[in-house]
VOPAGU-2260 file (C-alpha; in pm, 1 decimal, decimal comma):
REM VOPAGU-2260
SITE   aa  ch    i         X         Y         Z
SITE  UNK   A    0       0,0       0,0       0,0
SITE  UNK   A    1     140,6     338,9     -96,1
SITE  UNK   A    2     145,4     636,6     137,1
SITE  UNK   A    3     -31,3     840,3    -132,6
SITE  UNK   A    4    -353,7     642,0     -95,5
SITE  UNK   A    5    -341,6     695,7     280,4
SITE  UNK   A    6    -281,8    1066,1     231,9
SITE  UNK   A    7    -585,7    1083,9       4,8
SITE  UNK   A    8    -799,2     893,7     254,8
SITE  UNK   A    9    -689,9    1131,2     530,0
SITE  UNK   A   10    -785,6    1427,9     313,7
SITE  UNK   A   11   -1130,4    1284,8     249,1
SITE  UNK   A   12   -1185,7    1223,4     619,5
SITE  UNK   A   13   -1069,9    1576,4     697,6
SITE  UNK   A   14   -1310,2    1720,2     440,7
SITE  UNK   A   15   -1601,8    1519,6     581,0
SITE  UNK   A   16   -1524,4    1634,6     934,0
SITE  UNK   A   17   -1493,3    1993,7     813,3
SITE  UNK   A   18   -1830,5    1973,7     637,7
SITE  UNK   A   19   -1977,7    1859,4     967,0
SITE  UNK   A   20   -2047,9    1494,9     895,2
SITE  UNK   A   21   -1849,9    1400,5    1205,3
SITE  UNK   A   22   -1826,7    1035,1    1107,4
SITE  UNK   A   23   -1558,0     979,4    1367,8
SITE  UNK   A   24   -1548,1     607,8    1437,0
SITE  UNK   A   25   -1305,0     437,8    1671,5
SITE  UNK   A   26   -1086,7     355,7    1370,7
SITE  UNK   A   27   -1078,4     722,2    1270,8
SITE  UNK   A   28    -993,7     832,8    1622,0
SITE  UNK   A   29    -702,7     589,6    1615,1
SITE  UNK   A   30    -550,8     792,5    1330,9
SITE  UNK   A   31    -429,5    1092,0    1532,6
SITE  UNK   A   32    -197,8    1200,7    1251,6
SITE  UNK   A   33    -500,6    1248,3    1024,9
SITE  UNK   A   34    -762,8    1388,1    1259,7
SITE  UNK   A   35    -694,7    1567,7    1585,8
SITE  UNK   A   36    -848,9    1434,3    1906,2
SITE  UNK   A   37   -1057,3    1751,0    1927,3
SITE  UNK   A   38   -1251,3    1647,1    1616,7
SITE  UNK   A   39   -1339,5    1321,6    1787,8
């Protein structure tokens, strides 16, 4: 798996959180590098 795909996934998650979807599952919260704990 390339890091580019992960970077893209992180961007999508960030956009969703910014829009206000707040689909912060346990798996998402595990990725602190992508989404800050405050978003969760």
